[in-house]
C-alpha positions, 0 to 999 in steps of 0.5 A, a space after each residue: 515503496 514498491 519492490 520487484 521480486 525476480 525468480 529465475 527457474 530451472 529447466 524442470 520448473 514447468 514439469 514440477 511446479 504442480 506439486 508445489 503450486 497450491 502451497 505457493 498460491 496460498 502463501 501469495 494470496 495471504 501476502 495479498 490479503 495483508 496488503 504486501 503483494 500487489 501482483 505476481 505471476 510467471 513470465 510467459 513464452 517462454 516460462 523461464 521465470 516469474 516476477 512479483 510486485 510487493 508494497 512495503 517499507 523495505 525490501 524485507 517484505 519481498 525477501 521474507 516471502 522468497 525465503 519461505 516460498 515453496 517454489 524456492 525451498 523446493 529448488 524450483 527457483 534456482 536464483 532470486 533477487 529483489 529490486 526497488 521500483 520507483 513507481 511515479 506514473 499510474 493510479 497505484 504508483 508509490 510517488 506519483 509525479 505528474 507533468 507540469 501542464 497537467 498540474 497547472 490545468 487543475 488550477 483552472 477548474 471549470 463547470 460542465 459548461 466550461 465556465 470557471 467554477 466559482 462555487 466549489 469548496 476546497 472541502 467539497 467531495 473529500 473522503 475521510 479514511 479511518 483506521 484503528 490499532 492498539 499497542 503497548 506503552 513500550 511499543 507505542 513510541 515505535 509506532 509513532 516514529 514509524 508513522 511520523 517519519 515514514 508513513 505521513 511523508 510518503 502520503 504527502 507525495 500522493 496526488 489527492 492526499 489532503 491531510 492526516 491525523 494520528 490520534 492516541 489515547 491510553 485505555 487501561 494497560 494499552 495504547 489505542 491509535 486512530 489514524 485519519 487521512 483526508 483524500 480528494 476522492 476514492 480514486 485518490 484513496 486507491 493510489 494509496 490503498 490499491 484496488 481494494 481500498 477497504 483493506 487496511 495498509 499496515 506495513 511490516 514495521 507497523 505490525 511489529 509495534 502493534 498488538 492488534 489492528 483493524 483489517 478493514 478501514 471505514 470511509 466517510 464523505 466529508 459534509 462540512 469542515 471548519 478550520 
């Protein structure tokens, strides 16, 4: 899900922000590297506020950022609030909804000459995305609940998603998880992972249930798939 964080700034914002800008930007880029902050910046002409776009399971991801942001703690930002943004159009939308005409058009695929493509396979061009994480036996149930009740249902709403697997095994005193997701193309992967699809998307609720996890994921071309 997407959340918008709105900042309302004071009259001295422009004159004072240089003092806190590096600390603010460091926090913002760390949030971006974690896959939480999608975009952020000040409003222009006039500079009377800022808007930051977050991705997460709940508004907590944006609210926690605001409470610890140097712009807020220093008083540069006088008021802030968070709104859920139900994004339905665009490559990075959380729940893409396409017009019926577009969806219907996909059913009649043609080759380069305009003829019906009778040679394509439902598995042709699939991308497999693989990620690993570890948990404790006690916390592993929380992770399974998070993935099965929130992550997988959200994936089903993304155009181009073709399936997902959650794998688990016990390794000594830990529990290892492997998540495999199937996608029609790398463009479809970007609808889920954003412009840097090699970065793992690990929501705060998942992080709380894991002891460590891959920061980067691996993508594979599916050569053959047997049902």
